[in-house]
Structures are given as structure tokens and as C-alpha cells.
BASESE-92619 format. One record per residue: x, y, z of N, C-alpha, C, O in turn. Coordinates in steps of 0.001 Angstrom, whole numbers, plus 500000, padded with zeros to 6 digits. Each point is the difference from the previous one (the first is absolute). Example, Ala and Ser with C-alpha at 12.3 -4.5 7.8 and 13.67 -1.06 7.14 Angstrom:
<pts>
513190494310507800499110501190500000500900501200500000501036499981500665;498614501069498615500820501190500060499230501090500730500509501108500169;
</pts>
This chain:
<pts>
500835498814500000499165501186500000500878501247500000500941500103500787;498749500848498325500707501272499972499123501071500629498943500334499465;501493500206501673499204500986500712500135501361499331501087500377499562;497816500354500360500018501358499459500420500986501065500805500896499745;498655498941501440500265500923501097501036499428500965500100498791500208;500653502121500362500820499654501157499167500305501241499393501066500097;500579498017500829499162500148501191500878500117501244501136499525500022;498321501111501006500730500149501249499015499950501164498810500263499829;501698499399501355499150499962501195500864499828501234501128499513499927;498327500893501198500607499701501293499699498545500323498838499628500162;502206499542499933499796498574500251500041499641501471499517498937500390;501047501927500430499996499749501438498750500624500612499200500618499298;500638499217502001498796500482500668499895501517499992501003500713500035;497753499764499916499767501442500039500239500534501412500007499246500973;500188502077499116500235500614501298501480500077500331500841499596499197;499476500917501974501395500165500409500637498656500302499399499150500656;501837500662498855500708498740500218501494500248499909500429501084499603;500359497928500760501446500141499921500482500076498568500867500809499668;498562498334499472500390499935498590498741499925499152499050499299500349;500944501418498543498919499920499020500600499544498671501077500449499609;498214498652499698500480499474498720499030500409498903498807499707500070;501717500975498915499213500353498815500457499110498862501191499924499697;497863499410499680500298499069498905499588500638498674498957500648499917;501864499167499048499746500539498669500219498884498983500956499235500121;498163500663498869500133498957498981499496500515498666498968500668499934;501771499017498992499563500399498671501139500484499122501160499959500410;498526500493498400501044500331499018500833501221500336501107500135499478;498405500770501380500726501245500285500815499946501280500487501029500468;499666497783500104500633499915501328501440500509499981500398500754500888;500385498844498111501404500415499964500111501520499943500816500595500704;498363500030498460500005501458499892499610500649501319500656500935500459;498268498560500152499533500569501264501053499885501094500247500955500736;500367497881499368500981499785501063501202500930499810500544500535500966;499857499646497778501087500928499737499642501426500362500832500750500513;497915499624499216499549501357500324500009500250501507500339501096500448;499295497909500320499886500176501452501332499824500725500223500623501039;500666498536498427501233499666500736501264500511499319501082499915500580;498810500607498221501174500525499310500681498967499137500221500243498814;500117498614501743500634498921499242499255498699500262499500499769501101;500432499393497887499300498726500127500864499028500799501148499765499622;498340499659501475500800499045500772500275498733499187499317499729499013;501676499508501405500251498695499380498806499089500262499385500080501064;500278499058497984498830499127500188500083499193501286501022499389500312;497867500625500429499807499206501202500965500346501131500202499198500912;500390501985499032500809500502501118499180501001500811499164500722499456;501086499311501840499380501014500855500950501203500033501083499940500581;498484501148498784500875501169499882499454501163500813498831500363499864;502013500223500983499609501170500778500016501224499083501010500293499361;497860500416500582499875501127499088499217501137500666499186499785500898;501096501430498624499135501130500330498826499977499027500202499959498787;498587500066501732498799499946499176499543501435499761499583500686500933;500497499769497810499705501391499670498701500116499206499624499089499263;499707502031500898498856500343499164500548500408498632500732500985499907;498927498275499021500562500310498687499661501404499503500752500575499212;498131499977501238499586501324499527500777501114500681500506500898499327;499595499060501990500625501083500754501440499725500397500738500926500339;499667497815499624501332499635500457500117499883501500501079499692500506;497849500541500221500019499914501463500240498562500454499418499062499455;501439500778501543500213498671500583498810499670500900499754500688500991;499519498268498662498817499603500764500354499057501142499342500002501040;501704499189498764500401499037501029501319499374499578500445500170498865;500167499115502044501174499196499701499651498559500328499692499676501147;500355499453497841499550498634500218500667499026499049501026500301499391;498374498532500493500543498918499190499223499905498687498770500020499983;501981499877498918499391499791498687500414498627499483501172499632500071;497869499615499413500251498655499463499480499947498571498844500341499749;501986499240499326499658499919498574499902498525499613500965499252500155;497862500324499338499727498597499675499564499909498542498802500024499717;502149499872499350499629499949498581499287498703499639500215498959500620;498925501129498355499281498830499505500999499004499398501060500408499525;498617498297500488498759499406500532500133499521501449499078499388500540;502069500890500088500248499482501355499448500969501037500742500639500745;497940499447499277499315500850500980498678499352500346499590499030499362;499744501502501646498726499425500438498964500004498885499298499008499803;500599502100499466498984500110498947500478499482498652499191499818499089;502106499940500768500547499636498701500328501213499143500530499853498898;499161501349501595500318501254499316501187500662500691500474499511501026;500005501594498417500955500820500732499328500491501282498882500514499965;501800499325501151499443500406501291501046500769500800501200499909499741;498320500837501220500888500690500935499293500124501329498772499970500078;502027500172500972499463500260501337500782501143500623501221500078499870;498071500795500798500602501070500793499679499734501466498833499994500393;502197499787500411499846499745501431500282501312500726501143500449500080;497808500148500439500079501341500565499737499980501499499574498985500550;500682502139500106499532500154501374498471500066499968499408500606499106;499970498759501886498550499827499952499191501186500461498967499828500647;501478501370499035499224501195500328498903500200498964500278499926498803;498480500326501616498942500271499017500354501150499066499613499985498831;501119501013501665500371501138499160500988499587498914499900500459498863;501064498668501487500972499519499017499306499166498935500198500210498803;498990498845501644499296499120499065499114500801499063499993499765498792;499261501178501760499099500818499192500760500805498960499554500111498858;501589500453501521500789500809499068500521499161498835499964500441498851;500523498349501441500530499136498938498874499519499086500160499994498780;498715499607501787498872499549499182499480501133499115499674499785498833;500252501420501730499541501146499207500943500270498838499559500307498892;501742499578501363500976500240498939499910498936498902500139500313498818;499632498452501570499838498935499001498804500261499097500041499719498803;498905500815501775498769500228499243500092501111498977499061500193499228;502044500549500740500127501100499042500515499542498643499985500779499047;500471497975500843500568499508498743498910499448499090499052499369500468;501083500870498243499060499466499011500172498490499904501116499483500060;497757499814499791500042498542499880500248499282501302500281498802500013;499616501931501092500217499417501330498755500258500838499504501125500042;499992497851500621498776500158500800500055499118501233500781499050500051;498381501261500959499922499125501179499460498620499626499148499870499121;501360499109501556499560498632499741498609499760500576499615500604501001;499646498513498358498711499557500525500230498836500956501097499445500065;497866500193500673500116498885500956500415498721499283499347499576499046;501733499814501412500457498735499437500665500099498645500269498971499380;500008502237500136500479500127498617501418499464499823500313499452498943;500547500691502055501346499434499892499920498477499847500678499422499151;498493499937501671499858498544499932499330499577498703500344498965499428;498707501826500110499335499692498733501008500023498854499962499139499121;500931501833500886501026500047498951500943498807500118500442499456498988;499868500136502242500837498808500185499332498773499409500664499173499374;498025500698500817499256498875499439499988500061498470500268499000499333;499426502158500124499917500140498545501355499813499330500061499612498834;501015500656501877501344499816499449500582498624500311501177499748499743;497999499364500810500436498634500236500912499811501195500650498962500118;499415502025500779500834499858501188499308499195501096500659499426500867;498010500535499090499211499242500972498820499379499255499516500565499019;500019498269501446498739499485499475498875500390500963500240500620501036;498534499007498605498855500490500764499930499383501395499540500653500937;500904498110499213500026499373501325500991500739500902499716500233501175;501438500133498282500985500749500774499480501385500364500260500498501095;499001500126497979499411501312500274499015499908501165500025500830500909;499106498153499059499036499832501088500720499707501314499564500444501061;501542498806498869500785499735501202500586501270500583500020500175501218;500463500724497908500533501274500473498910500835500665500230500617501041;498572499400498349498881500742500601499666499443501383499751500757500938;500245497918499180499719499380501302501112500299501004499730500204501183;501522499821498348501117500276500904499901501413500565500297500224501173;499288500728497996499854501374500468498916500122501067500041500911500828;498988498172499154498901500040500957500178499013501144499165499953500903;501911499251499078500188498950501007500125500587501396500744500955500220;498515498460500728500037500451501387500621498964500926500404500337501113;499681498420498453500505498937500865501094499214499282500205500150498796;500488499014501964501101499218499441499508499032498925500643499848498961;498219499499501286499490499058499003499572500701498717500224499483498906;499164501683501221499646500760498808501258500412499243500032499961498770;500995500432501964501259500374499348500612498822499258500430500144498856;499612498687501787500596498830499355499231499611498739500594499719498959;498092500270501148499180499610498866500168500990498847500135499595498845;499856501694501467500140501017498956501381499938499367500132500155498786;500905499620502026501351499949499452500161498812499063500695500092498989;498666498797501342500060498830499126499432500337498626500553499592498978;498349501149500996499401500405498736500895501011499277500265499858498806;500199501160501923500764501078499380501346499522499453500459500492498968;500174498555501716501340499567499614500011499026498836501071499618499526;497746499969500000499944499132498829499935498516500297499994499192499070;499958500418502208499939498572500318498698499384499495500005498915499418;498880501782500807498721499491499505499964500029498479499490499071499373;501050501991500027500017500106498536500797498854499376499659499517498920;501409500048501767500786498882499491499178498727499908500125499246499035;499027500510501969499135498815499967498975500117498884499751499036499276;499652502151500583499003500219498950500631499855498617499383499454499086;501844501036500765500702499866498726500290498530499699499958499590498840;500336499614502187500207498561499795498715499340499506500047499108499154;498814501323501367498725499486499479499864500320498515499596499150499206;500746502085500429499855500420498601500911499181499087499604499630498895;501619500088501566500921499200499184499485498578499828500120499420498921;499305500016502139499422498661499875498887499977498967499885499054499220;499297501987500776498908500072499027500534500101498571499440499399499083;501644501363500727500599500100498674500509498639499520499841499647498832;500771499596502078500503498668499638498856499039499698500078499203499065;498851500879501738498835499138499748499385500332498648499652499102499235;500215502191500472499441500415498708500886499522498849499489499567498967;501818500507501200500918499549498947499868498496499765500030499537498860;499823499702502233499857498543499866498673499644499328499933499049499221;499011501713501078498719499753499337500124500254498507499494499218499195;501170501862500426500178500320498582500799498910499299499712499633498861;501305499850501847500806498921499415499167498737499808500129499303498994;499007500412501996499157498805499898499001500116498859499682499007499346;499824502200500413499051500217498906500634499647498661499334499488499101;501964500794500777500692499713498742500052498510499700500145499604498843;499736499545502216500048498544499810498656499348500302499923498814500322;499015501993499567498677499488500378499523498876499103499167499197500420;501335500719498356499550498955499075500594498637500319499488498984499532;501579500974501252500611498716500338499223499341501135499689500668500986;499990498052498910499171499301500992500608500054501416501168499667500202;498032500749500743500391499978501403500884501124500449500172500186501205;500404500580497882500931501062500395499278501111500764500469500447501047;498376500000498417499258501093500633499539499608501401500075500798500934;499444497955499204499507499547501304501122499941501030499830500417501146;501322499056498428501131499895500920500510501387500403500310500240501167;499772500665497859500460501360500294499031500711500939500416500688500932;498274499135498809498996500664500829500074499523501446499806500793500922;500474497916499288500082499472501368501141500667500764499829500389501155;501323499744498209501126500659500658499745501477500242500385500548501033;498963500087498008499680501422500145499010500222501133500149500943500776;498844498200499326499012500134501066500636499831501377499589500659500955;501391498484499154500685499820501289500718501296500402499992500380501171;500617500283497870500693501260500298499005501114500309500246500843500863;498632499151498426498950500987500295499489499797501423499769500968500724;500057497776499674499501499705501346500962500492501075499570500519501030;501732499321498734500990500486500968499938501519500124500043500540501105;499856500152497749499913501452500032498707500449500669499986500975500751;498930498309498971498715500306500624500094499885501520499450500833500721;501238498147499764500164499821501449500810501149500606499685500470501093;501358499982498202500821501109500505499192501287500120500047500675501028;499217499658497924499235501254500020498865499912501011499698500979500681;499668497851499421498924499830500978500519500164501427499329500598500841;501867498872499432500594500156501331500298501472500286499839500460501131;500596500277497846500278501426500181498717500772500314500010500910500830;498890498731498511498721500659500278499537499686501414499486500875500696;500695497880499731499598499623501360500815500765501037499457500442501012;501843499719498744500851500729500940499709501490500002500339500700500954;499031499792497978499741501439499897499006500481501053499976501187500326;499207497913500208499032500404501023500719500528501235499589501007500578;501484498316499827500793500463501139500716501291499643500073500920500814;500462499150497959500717501208499576499084501216500016500417501090500390;498341498725499190499052501117499979499706500498501411499886501204500232;499992497859500707499741500380501389501181500783500557499812501013500675;501411498520499043501194500700500478500075501393499380500396500961500659;499225499138498085500052501284499292499016501002500595500334501173500168;498448498368500152498943500896500465499881500062501520499428500947500539;501109498048500158499879499936501455499045498891500431498931499834499414;501454499412501607499162498924500527498840500614500775500210500818500897;498579498792498759498809500558500665499717499217501278499526498865499951;500765501748501186499795499392501318498835500723500674500032501220500162;498948498032500226498788500589500564499852499583501460500097498821500338;499665502177500524499668499748501409498489499902500109499292500963499705;500210497886500715498563499786500094499640499564501413500846499508500746;497890500679499609499536499602501325498723500725500370499486500816499235;500012498879501938498786500661500471500330501416500492501171500325500194;497821500509500006500268501374500470500719500026501346499746499172500875;501152501793499268500652500305501270500937498900500488500184499828501205;500414499418497853500958498960500407501445500477499939500900499280500431;499343501923499041501362500544499985500649500045498634501219500145499902;497981499731499020500573500008498647500684501329499695501128500028499509;498179501075500785500567501319499702501243500277500835500952500610499512;499047498953501727501177500191500856501197499234499443501127500493500031;498622498297499458501090499211499430500530500658498729501210500041499782;497889500475499377500444500697498785500874501189500369501048500212499391;498524500577501617500801501153500414501363499568500543501010500663499760;499009498233500965501261499515500561500958499559498897501203500247500082;498263499099498885500852499539498903500442501164499116501117500003499482;497999500992500348500342501159499179500849501004500770500623500880499404;499402498986501926500730500911500886499508501436499869500781500947500083;497933499196499714499353501313499983498499499786500181499508498880499863;499771502188500444498564499899500212499272500099498663499425501036499666;500611497868499576499340499992498689498499499787500131499230500477499166;500346498810501878498581499706500202499543500552501341500770500053500960;497966500359499095499407500487501254499725498815500914499418499000499581;501007501123501673499794498943500985499036500494501060500161501100500528;498823498080499790499002500371500997499448498746500647500023498922499406;499477501224501819499348498876500679498605499745499452499392498974500306;500095501952498883498652499846499450500031499007498849500715500229499025;498523498655501052499970499040498902499504500663498711499100500840500019;501517498754498851499560500523498709500625501330499634499510500683499101;501586499708501591500648501279499683500519500013498560499837500984499280;500792497905500312500515499908498628498846499672499061499419498918500086;500244502005499020498886499814499073500476499670498590499248499431499209;502002500924500470500521499756498658501385499377500120500611500042501068;499879499388497854501318499372500001501091501059499989499889501009499304;501168498756501473501137500901500082501249499220499596500252498915500525;500529501630498544501166499307499474501281500753500327500035501230499964;501018498022500354501342500561500144500970499067499281499809498784499980;501238501803499428501024499207499308501169499771500947500482500935500639;499972497819499448501087499633500904501054499185499257499724499382498972;501460500633501564501091499132499544500299499048501145500568500402501015;499048498332498825500223499010501057501103499067499547499768499056499244;501436501222501229501190499202499682500172499819498496500273498897499528;499566502191499724500257499969498565498811499696499134500089500126498778;498780499473501813498795499686499234499029501173500109499668500416501110;499866500128497756499043501111500060498624499513500440499506498987499506;499881501736501421498708499604500552499051501193499968500376501113500365;498392498645499195498928500978500144499098499472501110499218499074499787;500897501524501405499272499539501180498680500749500094499977501230499962;498923498031500162498663500594500004499271499706501304499865498846500406;499674502207500235499124499883501171498562500078499507499664500891499220;499487498192501220498625499942499507499003500255501118500323499887501183;498480500453498425498908500170500964499700498670500680500071498944499372;499593501112501915499692498791500740498785499268499441499028500621499569;501042498054500446498937499172499444499024499588501100500403499479501040;498327500757498718498955499481500882498722499846499190499848500596498934;499236498596501588498797499647499237499021501148499876499298500103498994;500639500766502008499049501110499965500745501329500112500600500299501033;499358500494497898500646501306500007499113501022500685498776499870500008;501855501159500573499234501026500710499313500967499050498985500600500352;501561499557498442499400500901499024500468499628498603500794499075499827;498707501656499174500321499696498611501474500200499684500559499284499168;500083501690501494501413500269499751500845498822500460500897499554499285;498808499934501935500757498842500488499727498779499127500905499200499762;497874500647499762499670498876499121500844500031498727500484498964499544;499689502241499881500845500131498816501453499694500345500713499386499207;499729501044501982501360499703500434500248498509500123501067499512499627;497950499758500896500123498546500124500071499353498617500784499079499774;498387501415499308500031499460498627501380500191499376500518499098499343;500073502074500863501323500261499454501061499143500681500964499572499366;498853500183501922500939499134500720500019498603499399501066499431499760;497744500020499997499915498661499413500623499967498612500605499002499610;499246502095499642500619500064498677501521500015500116500689499300499258;499843501510501687501456500045500189500534498633500424501075499588499564;498184499720501276500423498671500441500061499038498827500934499205499894;498073500860499221499965499092498846501133500288499016500437499102499281;500040502142500681501063500392499065501390499884500609500995500185499298;499093499512501988501281500038500708500907498840499611499533498918499644;501781501331500432500983498925499867500199499294501337500216498789500047;499709501982501042500138499449501355498940500652500889499851501222499998;499412497958500764498993500501500939500456499688501420500329498859500324;499684502173500520500355499845501418498746500255500822499429501089499955;500149497903500794498806500135500833500404500471501393500815499363500668;498608501757499764500325500589501294498835499774500961498856500316499673;501429499138501515498971499850501020500559500482501337501209500170500157;497893500046500796500438500453501321499083499404501059498838499709499720;501674500107501495499229499327501041498814500811500506499117499437500647;500833501870499081498890500813500502498865500151498991499038500726500249;501074498582498601498927500027498997499489498577499828500693499145499449;498122500613501013499437498655500010499858499454498584499516500682499097;500920498068500730499875499322498704500965500468498944499884499590498846;501072501260501506500882500573498980501095499047499545500667500266499000;499533498621501719501075499081499628499667499162498785500892499398499403;497838500552500217499588499141498885499932500791498703499175500906499884;501684498774499115499972500715498720498661499824499291499318498992500183;500313501996499009498719500006499294500216499696498525500727500724499318;498658498227500190499868499707498575501313499785499261499999500031498769;501092499758501897501251499743499284501015499429500987499821500080501215;501247499344498236501081499468500822501173500969499907500616500114498940;499707500586502147501093500978499946501362499323499913500148498824500333;500844501939499212501365499486499929500676500067501365500825499148500330;498829501861500460500581500180501337498877500422500948499144500806499634;500862498648501580499065500415501045500797500634501128500986499431500469;498586501747499966500735500745501024499048500391501127498920500536499753;501489499193501478499256500481501159500563501363500378501176500117500342;497997500894499599500403501353500358499629500277501465499284499216500623;501205501896499912499723500432501379500421498935501013499254499664500920;501956499816498889500478498958500921500227500536501411500168499221500938;499838502126499220500151500572501333498718499884500812500004500254501205;498882499358498137498747499777500723499909498549500409500498499128499288;498876500591501845499788498622500417498904499398499129499003500655499696;501192498099499910499048499353499096498822499441500763500167499325501016;498640500959498488498805499430500597499569498742499276498932499452500272;501928500076498776499650498809499227500613498772500654501017500075500690;498337498805499074500451498756500626501168499373499260500654499103500532;499622501354498246501098499417499238500648501091499159499401501039499723;501817498701499886500711500925499120499884499488498580500737499105499584;498318501479499669499713499493498658501183500108499049500009499326498970;500969501482501333501132500133499077501259499343500564501109500393499639;498742498622501232501163499374500607500835499256498973501181499744500234;498218499900498618500765499287498984501052500897499365501018499494499529;498779501799500442500977500918499428500847500660501066501125500417499728;498341499685501501500732500645501065500128501495499826500864500621500620;498282499982498535500098501429499733499048500762500909498781499946499837;501793500755501110499218500790500941500730501316500187501181500016500347;498110501106499420500673501295499995499237501026500834498826499825500326;501882501241500003499374501159500634500553501250499321501200500267500056;497931500484499313500449501244499374500247501083501046500665500999499727;498793498793501473500212500986501072501415499878500572500665501011500225;499800497749500012501319499787500598501059499628498962501196500089500277;498368499493498524500946499557498970500351498538500101500751499482499173;498709499834501844500307498583500186499532499173498797498869500145499535;502010498994499975499641499048498948500016500561498588499937499228499044;500145502082500790499953500563498646501225499602499173499827499637498837;501412500410501699501148499533499200499854498553499547500354499668498869;499122499455502011499810498599499629498944499873498910500156499202499075;498764501582501026498964499979498969500557500451498652499725499369498979;501053501713501003500562500495498738500965498976499411500045499824498782;500726499502502066500905498961499501499214498834499401500401499424498988;498471500232501648499138498918499480499434500405498633500001499205499059;499524502023500844499483500496498724501108500055498960499790499627498846;501389500837501556501126500085499073500380498628499455500310499865498817;499668499115502044500336498644499552498987499516498961500373499368499012;498349500930501216498962499623499034500209500730498676499873499402498931;500449501893501140500251500778498783501193499451499225499961499907498774;501097499732501946501199499470499324499711498666499341500494499728498906;498707499431501751499677498697499408499218500173498700500254499304499017;498806501617500988499117500145498835500548500928498921499807499766498807;500885501297501632500351501054499034501469500412500065500391501001499400;500414498242501316501388500412500182500923499637498862501094500556499904;498499498515499214500863499568498904499524500661498719498948499646499469;501824501317500031499614500712498779501031499816498891499813500497498889;501290498778501412501072499896499016499572499238498750500597500192498940;498378498942501153499598499187498851498907500645499164499562499408499014;499989501775501343498892500635499295500488500574498673500900500840499973;498504498706498934500328500511498670498989501060499587500364501016499408;498367498747500906498916500890499605499477500711501243499679499353500996;500233501979498950499579500720501199498860500982499750499374500457500956;500339499878497799498952500985499729498827499343499280500137498924499417;498708501739500632498805499477499331500232499883498497499514499061499371;501222501881500051500288499951498564500801498756499653499705499317499020;501316500389501791500836498833499738499212498700500150500130499089499182;499058500834501864499216498787500239498983499788498884499761498865499589;499638502217499919499019499893498915500643499412498749499420499126499356;501779501352500296500697499466498827500359498533500201499908499202499067;500501500439502149500351498605500279498776499089499925500087498882499492;498775501593501011498774499191499929499578499783498549499551498911499640;500591502118499527499689499837498579500947498979499371499580499196499168;501687500833501223500973499025499486499603498584500379500098499080499187;499455500748502052499572498672500458498820499503499170499947498828499626;499113502063500090498838499612499198500418499549498592499497499000499489;501413501737499900500443499645498647500839498727500009499931499216499054;500859500561501996500769498759500098499077498798500135500246498953499400;498689501195501389499023498915500109499322499731498658499758498849499638;499937502224499627499405499829498672500963499273499068499577499189499176;501716501101500952500991499323499165500055498516500314500132499177499094;499767500469502198500016498582500384498763499262499497500063498805499711;498807501906500184498757499377499538499962499828498482499180499244499478;501704501455499819499994499924498533500492498627499548501068499571500436;498195499724498707500418498666499538501358500040499322500363500995499373;500386497914500759501348499928499434500005500146498489501016500370499413;497859499342499958499920500140498554499846501422499531499992500249498795;499888500680502104499829501416499639501091500832500663499727500873500825;501515498835498794501134500691500610500000501494499699500474500806500801;498979499559498012499984501419499664499099500785500961500277501162500298;498637498201500191499135500647500982500691500094501362499849500983500726;500910497971499597500772500018501247501034501130499957500242500662501009;500358499551497832500983501078499847499362501365500221500625500887500581;498138499290498964499307501278500197499764500277501479500146501135500452;499488497829500303499792500179501439501313500364500697500019500841500898;501073498523498685501306500310500590500399501438499686500608500674500832;499049499797497964500301501382499651499219500968500896500521501044500393;498237498608499925499216500836500900500636500067501381500021501056500633;500497497808499832500694499998501293501227500911499933500253500783500916;500500499108498000501195500836499838499645501475500045500721500798500597;498176499563498778499570501400500013499687500466501418500374501108500385;498939498051500398499664500378501376501263500141500853500110500935500793;500832498149499050501247500062500760500796501240499611500630500631500848;499339499719497857500699501207499547499369501252500579500698500979500266;497995499004499932499331501146500612500403500165501466499991501108500535;500360497783500101500437500069501396501188500945500154500013500842500897;500976499022498238501203500821500107499918501265499157500906500831500047;498007499328499173499825501213499222500576499937498611500207501038499372;500060497760500128500544499878498646498969500401498949500350500584498974;498376499103501281498952500345499031498734500390500746499776499569501131;499399501250498227498619500238500403499746500421501424499107499448500642;501649501516499888499774500430501381499702501490500083500028500583501084;499684500037497770499804501451500006498906500433500965500118501047500637;498812498155499480498889500395500853500370499986501478499302500600500818;501806498711499535500414499926501400501001501085500378500178500286501184;500477500321497832501128500869500311499607501191500846500676500302500984;498243500386498659499586501172500767499714499663501446500378500745500903;498952498126499323499661499586501360501248499686500816500111500403501157;500825498879498236501195499579500729500884501191500340500436500148501141;499832500709497862500939501094500247499396501110500839500737500816500553;497946499237499558499375501029500839500286499757501482499815500903500816;500634497887499545500305499699501389501319500644500447500259500122501198;500570500288497840501317500542500339499888501465500381499065500696499603;501917499761501183500085501412500337500724500756498896500631499394499134;499274501934500900500790500818499096501464499774500320500372499954501173;500465499905497817501425499780500220500394498556499938501179499667500119;497819499439499688500280498577499875499369499454498720500123498810499710;
</pts>
């Protein structure tokens, strides 16, 4: 791709900082860098320079200039970076000066990465991985995103594509000998075995994508129980702030309250729900109960909270929770048995007793279910959709009679097209705007 405009943007965070980085990419970079620094630095060297306003000659700052000629740059174009002191006044002055040149404009959101994709420096899976890495909040999200961005997943997808090319070539070869008795049947049997192996690989990747999607978006953990059992207090204790209103009045929580947490590297969306009971006090509480049941049905993990001062609260309603917790352990129990003795989870949000053990128990469950992300190849809905279409076409290829190898070849070609769309080789224009809109300016 040959860019018409040279683009620029602040790539580091806005506001006052120790260092600010301005990124420039496009055909006029060498000229611009010379105008601002006087002499063009050696490629890929960090050169200390006075940064001057080309119009007035005023020294705007003293910083580092980096010259990255094409094609060995992030975008594949001529690029440069100016590492400045992070004063808003310095950054503003340099950006204003850049904007005075003809054919030079501020970059749009994700435009640097888009140019990298169009110039073949990244494929679409790597682009999505970079977008996820920029948004990663936990260690598992970081690992999963880095796997995508670094090309590990793309390597597996490319291996699928190569297998399809070989299968298609073997089908074409078999067609050439279709008139010889038994040749087509024997060739088709071997081809079907290879199709079946590829089908198993892609199907396993789709199955693993369910865990990857949860890690990407956050594990939905719901606190459920009867009114006034301590759900909101537990949410506040885990969030370490007063996110939910706590009161002795039953039914205080009328709507679901969510907080995002990082529990030992696993992203969690923790939800406090309205207390469940058979008879609501009013229409608002009734709606809150309905929403609670919906959140429970959508949850990845349900934690049932009960307390000894709420009669009948130890028995879960309409579902089997993943964890049962006795709250208010500082109160004496009026119950004849400890319904949660099998888990040993008993806590007090007032004294803090048992909360570290409860979080460790929850963390162990999260690690068992969602802690392994290294094997995830597909992580986005777009990727999974293309893989599911590939599975459908592979099954159609297996159903095609051996006497119709040309039809089997057409199905394999359809699979190849879907796999190529995964990495952005063909037919992904409708996805580009959506994907690159997730990026910030300067990336």
C-alpha cells in the first residue's frame, strides 16, 4: 500500500508525564524529521536532538529522535518517533508544528496498525491480539493476547491452510486418474482421513475458544442468596470499596451491581444480586428478583451466600451453586447443622475472618476452569464464526461420494477461503472498521 498522507499522533498517554512519544508514518517522514532536528539520524539509532519549530526556528524541546526507514518499521512505511519531555505544552507545540505541513495530518484511531496490516506487517489475528493486549487488565488476558499478537495462533491457522492446499492438490491429481479402476476410490479414502484429522483439529480449537472468550471478557461470578444474608457486604469486601449499599433491611439491593476484579491473574466480573424470596414486597423488588434469576442463569460461577440469622437461607433455590458460603460467622448459629461443612467456607465481613480462605477457594476454581489459555487459537467471535463455517464445509466434503472428487474439491476450496478470512488474506473488508475502531489514536 502506498500512503498519500503522512500521519502523526501522540502514542503515549495524554496529560503530564515523564516522557511523551510522538509517532509519524508516511512518505514525508524523512523531510519532516530533518526539518525538526536539523540532520537525519542514522536508521534505528536513538539520537539526542534539539527539536525546533521549522517555521520560527524556536527550540521546542531537547529529546530523542528515531528514524525507521521502510520496510523495517511497525507500519512498513517510513516512520519516526520523537521522545519528548511529557509536558502538555511541549507536546502541543510539536503537534501544532507538524500540522502546518502540506500532506500531513493527525492519525485516526488505529490508523498506524491499519497501515501495518495493509502493508503485510501483521495479519488480522495479530491485529486483534494487539487490540486485546492494549485492553488487558489481568495476567491471563495479557498471556492470551500476546499469543495472538506474536503470531503463535496465526502459525497454527497457516498450518491449517497449508494442509488444505495439499489436500486440494491431491484431489486434483486423483481427478486426472479417475478413469483408472479403483484409483479414485483409493485416493478419496486417504483424502477423507486427512480431512477428518483437520476437522478434529479445528473442532478442538472451537471448543477451547469458549474458555478463551471468558478470559477475554471476564469470568461472570454471581453472588446469590436470600435477602439480608451478606451478599452486598461480601462484594464490598472483595472490591475493597463501598460499591453496594449495605443495610439490615431485607431487600435493600433491588438491582444487580457489578465490579471488575483481578483474582490471581483471572479477570472476574463480580455481580451482587437482589435477594431471592417467593413473595416480593413490591413490583420493584419483583423485577429485581427476576433479574437476579437471569444473572444466575447466565453466570459462569454461582456463589450461594447464607447466614445463620436468616431462616432457610442455607438451601439454594432452583440451581446447584459452585460454592456455598456461610456469612456472618461472628454471629452464633441458631441452626442445628452447618449446611456448608463440606466446603468449610465460613466468613465474616465484619471481622474479615475466613475471607482470605474463601478468595483462595474461588481462585483455585477459577484456575482449574480458566487458568490455561496457552492453547487457545481462536478468541474472538469473528474467528470462531469462520472456524465453524470451515467445520461445516469439511463435513460436507466428507459426505461427498468418492466418485465426485471435483465436488469434494469445491468444498475444500470453501474451507480454504474461510481460513484465509481468519488471518485477513481475503474478504475481510466488512470487519476492518469494527476491528480498528477499538484502537486509540497513535496506535
